[in-house]
N, C-alpha and C positions, 0 to 999 in steps of 0.2 A: 626567790624560790627556796623552800626548805628542803635541802637535799636528803634529810632523814625521812621525809614523808612524800616527796614529789619527784617527778621525773619529766624531762622534756620528751614529748611523744609526737612523732610524725606519722600520721595515719598511712600515707602513701608509701613511706619507707617500710612500714610494718607489713602492709598488704603485698608489696612487691616481693619481699622476702618469703612470705607465706605462699604466694602464688606459685613459687617453684615446686612446692609439694603438691598443691592442688592440680597442677598441670599433669603430673604423673598419673594421678587417679583418673582424670578425665581422659587421658590417653588410653588407660587400661579399660575403662568402661565404655567410652564413646568412640575410641579410635582417632581422636583428635591429636594431631602431631604436637610434640613438646614445644613449649614457647607460645602456646595458644594465647594465654592471658596477655602477654607482652605485645603480641601482634594485634590483638583486639584493642588494647590500650593505644597503640601507635596509630591505628586507623582512626579510632574515635577522636583522639587528640588532634590529629591532622585535620579532620573534618571540623572539629570544634574551633580550631584556630582560624580556618578559612571562613567559618560562619560567624566569627566575631564574638565568641563566648568570652565572658569576663574571666579574670584570673581565678576567681573563686569557683566559677562554673567549670573551668578547665580542671581544677583540683578535684572537684566532686566527680567529674566524668572519669578522671584517672582512677579514683577509688572504686567506683561502680564497675569499671572495666576489669579491675584486678580481682574483685570478689564475686563476679557473676557466676563463675563456674563452681564456686564453693557450694552454692545451693543446688546447682544442676547435678553435681556429684551425689548429693544426698538423695535426690530422687532416684538416681540409678541404683543405689544400694538400699533403698526402701527405709531410710531413716525418717520417721514421721515428723512433720511440722518443722523440718529444718529450714525450709525456705524462709519462714518467719524469723528463725534464729539468725540466718545470714544477714537479714536487714537489721536486726537488733544490734549486731556487732558494731555497726557504724553509727546507728542512731543514738546510741548511749552517750556518744561524745558531745560535749557542749558546743563544738563548732560545726556539728552536723545536724543537731536538733532543729526541728521546725522547718526543715526543708522538704520539698516534694519527695514522696516515697518512690524514688526512681527505680530502685531495685525491685520493689514490690510490683510496680507496673510491668517491669521487664519480665518477671517470673510469671505473672498472671497472663500476659499477652504473647509471650514468646513460647511457641509450642514445639520447639525443636526444629522447626522448618523456617523460623524467622518471620512468621506471619503476624502482622499487626493490623488491628482494625483502624486503619488510618483515617477513616471517615469520622471517627469520634475525636472531638477536640480535647477530651480529658486525658489523652495519652501524652505525657510530658515529652518534650522534644529530645531531652537527653536519653530517654528510654528508646526513642526511635533511632538515634545515633548508635546506641549500644547494640540494639537488635540487628541493625544493618551490619555492623562490624563483626558481630558474632556469627551471623549467617555466612558472610563471605569466607571467614577463616575455617568454618566447619564444612563448607561445601566446595571450596576451591583450594588448590595448592598454591598459596600465596608466596611460598618460598621458591617456587619454580622459576627458572630464568627463561623457559620456553615461550616464544612469542605467541604460539597458538593458545597457551593457557591464558595469557593476558588478554588476547582477543576474545576468548570465550567469556571472561569475566566482564569485559566492557559491553559485549553484546547482551549478556544477561541483564546487567544493570540498566541498560537502555530499554530493554523490553519490559522491565518491572517498574520503571519510573512512573510514579503516581498510581501504581497498582498495589504491589506488595510493599513498596518503600516510598518514602517522601520524595517528591519531585526535586525539591531543593537539595536534599542529601545526595541524590543520584547525580545531579548536575555538578555539585562540588567534587564528588568522588571521581567522576569522569575527567574533570579538570586536573585533579591530583594525579590520576593514573596515566596522564599523557607525559608525565615527567619520569624518566627512567630511574632517577634516584629514589623515587617512592618505592619501587619494587626491590631495588638494591638494598635499601634500608631494612625492608622486611626480611631479607635473608641474613641480616647481620645483627645479632642481639646487642652487641656493643653500641652500634649506631642507634638502635632503639632506645637504649638506656641513656645515651648521651643526649638524645633529643628530649627525653622526658625531663632530665635534670636541668636542661637549659630552657625548657618551656614552661614547666609547671612550677608555680610559686610555692615556696616552702611554708606551709601552714602548720608549723610545729606549735604545740600547746603544752602548757604545764598541766599534768594530771597527777592525781594521787596514786600511790601504788595500789591502793584498794580498788580504785576505778580501773586501773590497768588490768588487775586480776579479773575483773568482771568481763573485760573484753577478751582476754586470752582464754578464759575458761569457756566462754561461749563458742569461740572458734574451734576449740579442740574437743568439743563433744563428739566430733567425728572420730577421734582417737580413743574413745571409750573410757575417758576419765569421768566417772559417774559420781553421783551424790554420796554413795557409800564410801568411795575412796576419799572424797573431800572431807568427810566426817572423820575418817582415820587420820588424815593429815592434820586436821584441826586439833584432834585429841592429843596428838604427839607434840604439836607446837605449844599447846597449853601446858603440857607436862614439863617441857623444857623452858617455859617462860621466855620465848623469843620476844625481842623488842619489835616494834612496828615494822621497821624496814626489813629485818631478817625474816619476820613472819611472812610478809608478802613477797619477798624475793623467793622464799622457799615455795610458797603456794603457786606463784606464777611459773616457777620452774617445773613443779609437778604437773601443771596443766599443759606443759609443752614437752614433757619427756618423750612422748610417743609421736611427736610430729614427724620425725624421720621415718616412721612406719608407713607413711603415705607413699613413700618411694617403693616399698616392698610390694610385689604382686600379691593380690588377694588370695590366689590359689596356693601360695606358699604360706602367707601370714595366717590363714585360717584352715590349713590342711589338717584333716582329722587323723590321718595315718602318720607314721614315723617320717620325719624329714630325712632326705638324702644328705650326704656330706656337703654337696654343692648348695642345696637349699638352706642348710644350716649356716653356711658361710654368708649367704645372701641376707638372712635374718640378722646376723651379727653386725651387719653394716649400718643398721638403723641409727645408732647413736652418732655415728659419723655424719649422717645426713641431718640429724637434729642440730648438730653443731654448725654445719654448713649453712643451714637456714637461719639460725638464731644469730650467728656472727654478723649477718648482714643487717641486723636491726640496731639502730643507734641507741646506746645506753643499755644494751642487753649483755654486756660482757660477763657479769657475774651470773646472770641467769643462764646464759649459754654454757658457761663452764660447769655449773652444777647439773643442769639437765643432761648434758652429754656424757657424764660419768656414771650414769645409773647402772651400767653393767660391769663396772670395774670391781675388782676383788683385792683383798689384802695380800694374796699370794702372787700377785703380778701376772695372773692368768686370766684376768678379765678382758673385756673387749670394748671398743676396738683399739684402745691405746696401750693396754698392758701397763698401767700406771703403778708406780711403786707405792706401797702403803704410806710411806713418809710424805708422799705428795697428795694424799687424800685427806681433806679436812674432815672435821667432825660432821659437817653438813653433807659432804660427799658420801661418807659412810652411812649416815642416817638415811639419805635418799635411796642408796642401793639396797640397804637392809629392808626398808619399808616396801620397796618394789618387790622384793622376794616374798615378803609376808603377804602382800596383796595378791600376788600371782597364785600363791598356795591356797588362799581361802576363796579364790574365784573359780567359777566354772569355766572350763576350757572346751573347745570343740572336740578334743581327744580324751577328756576325763572330767569327772565330777570334782567339785571343790573338796578340799581336805578340811577336816575339823580343826578347831583351834589347837587341840592337844596334839594331833598329828602334825600340824604345820610347825609347831614349835619343836617337835622331835626332829623334824627334817632340818630346821634351822640350827639346832644344836649340833647336828652332824656337820653342817657347814662351818660352824664355829670351830669344831674339833679339827677340821681340815684347813683352818686358817684362811677361810674365805671371807668371813664377815666378823664384825666387832662383837665380842661376847657381852660387853657392858651394855650395848644398845639392845641386844636381844633380851637381856635380863630386864631392861627398862620396859620393853614392849610387853613382856609377860606381866609386869605390874599394871600396865595400862589396860590390857585386853583380856587377861585371864581372871 
């Protein structure tokens, strides 16, 4: 492996980390309890194991379980064509290409109530497993220890066997649900994670940083990193003549700087009126969550460090870590300054975008107040004015 151009990438490790953020948004829009993706994955994998899926099939099922709510969230917030983007994330990878479009079938045939046209033979079995697991977790409290709740689940599955759901899937689930450890595991995230790591084969692959950026930029279109911003980042990278690895480390970080915002409630994140002190404190936590998410992805140490410092300032009054200026690298300072510039020239729910001239006047004030690096601001003027 050429460490200057390539990285070991494990898809399920990446999706597991990102699913933490997606679960918050599905909880907000659909009322699904936190940990939804992991419970769906656990049920799906337990079913797959009993049904004799291959190690590769189990790995695929894990991926689809973790990413299914990515697309559902987009439907909830009216982001057009995101279902296709959700499938594109995983189909780009060489070890996923040319496989049945499981997620596509799931999205086309899952209507929010878990109804599949099971009479049709063209519905992949993995889609049926996924749909069954999603339905159960969205419609029953699987973390409840109450006997009545377990009884209700079993009764419903028996009634819908060979109707709404595959008879074989229902039979296997009923067998699993006879074991008390099945429900106890669903109440314990650590047990779910332990089961995953001991059951799913590690299909890590070597990918280029460029291909990795294609994956991360697709996933984070939800966080409103758009083509205009990518153009700004690319212009700056070209100006500073970054080498290949530094270029894509920076770009991957920019595509993920807002991933922590998925944890912030939408009514605060997009509020048109002035934020309260409490709401502002909540907003300020998003870089913390960005770091929490990215720290769980293997090989993302530098990316996590850079992305999570986007709100730090030279006067030690940034957030959430109040990092000293001596501990902020050039790339840290560049990322933070570019973020301010982009925010100023962007339209917000509470104001129109500022002109280039006005934006740089505001940034000069920040320079004077020792918030951001003057040399970087001067460079940005050369690039954009």
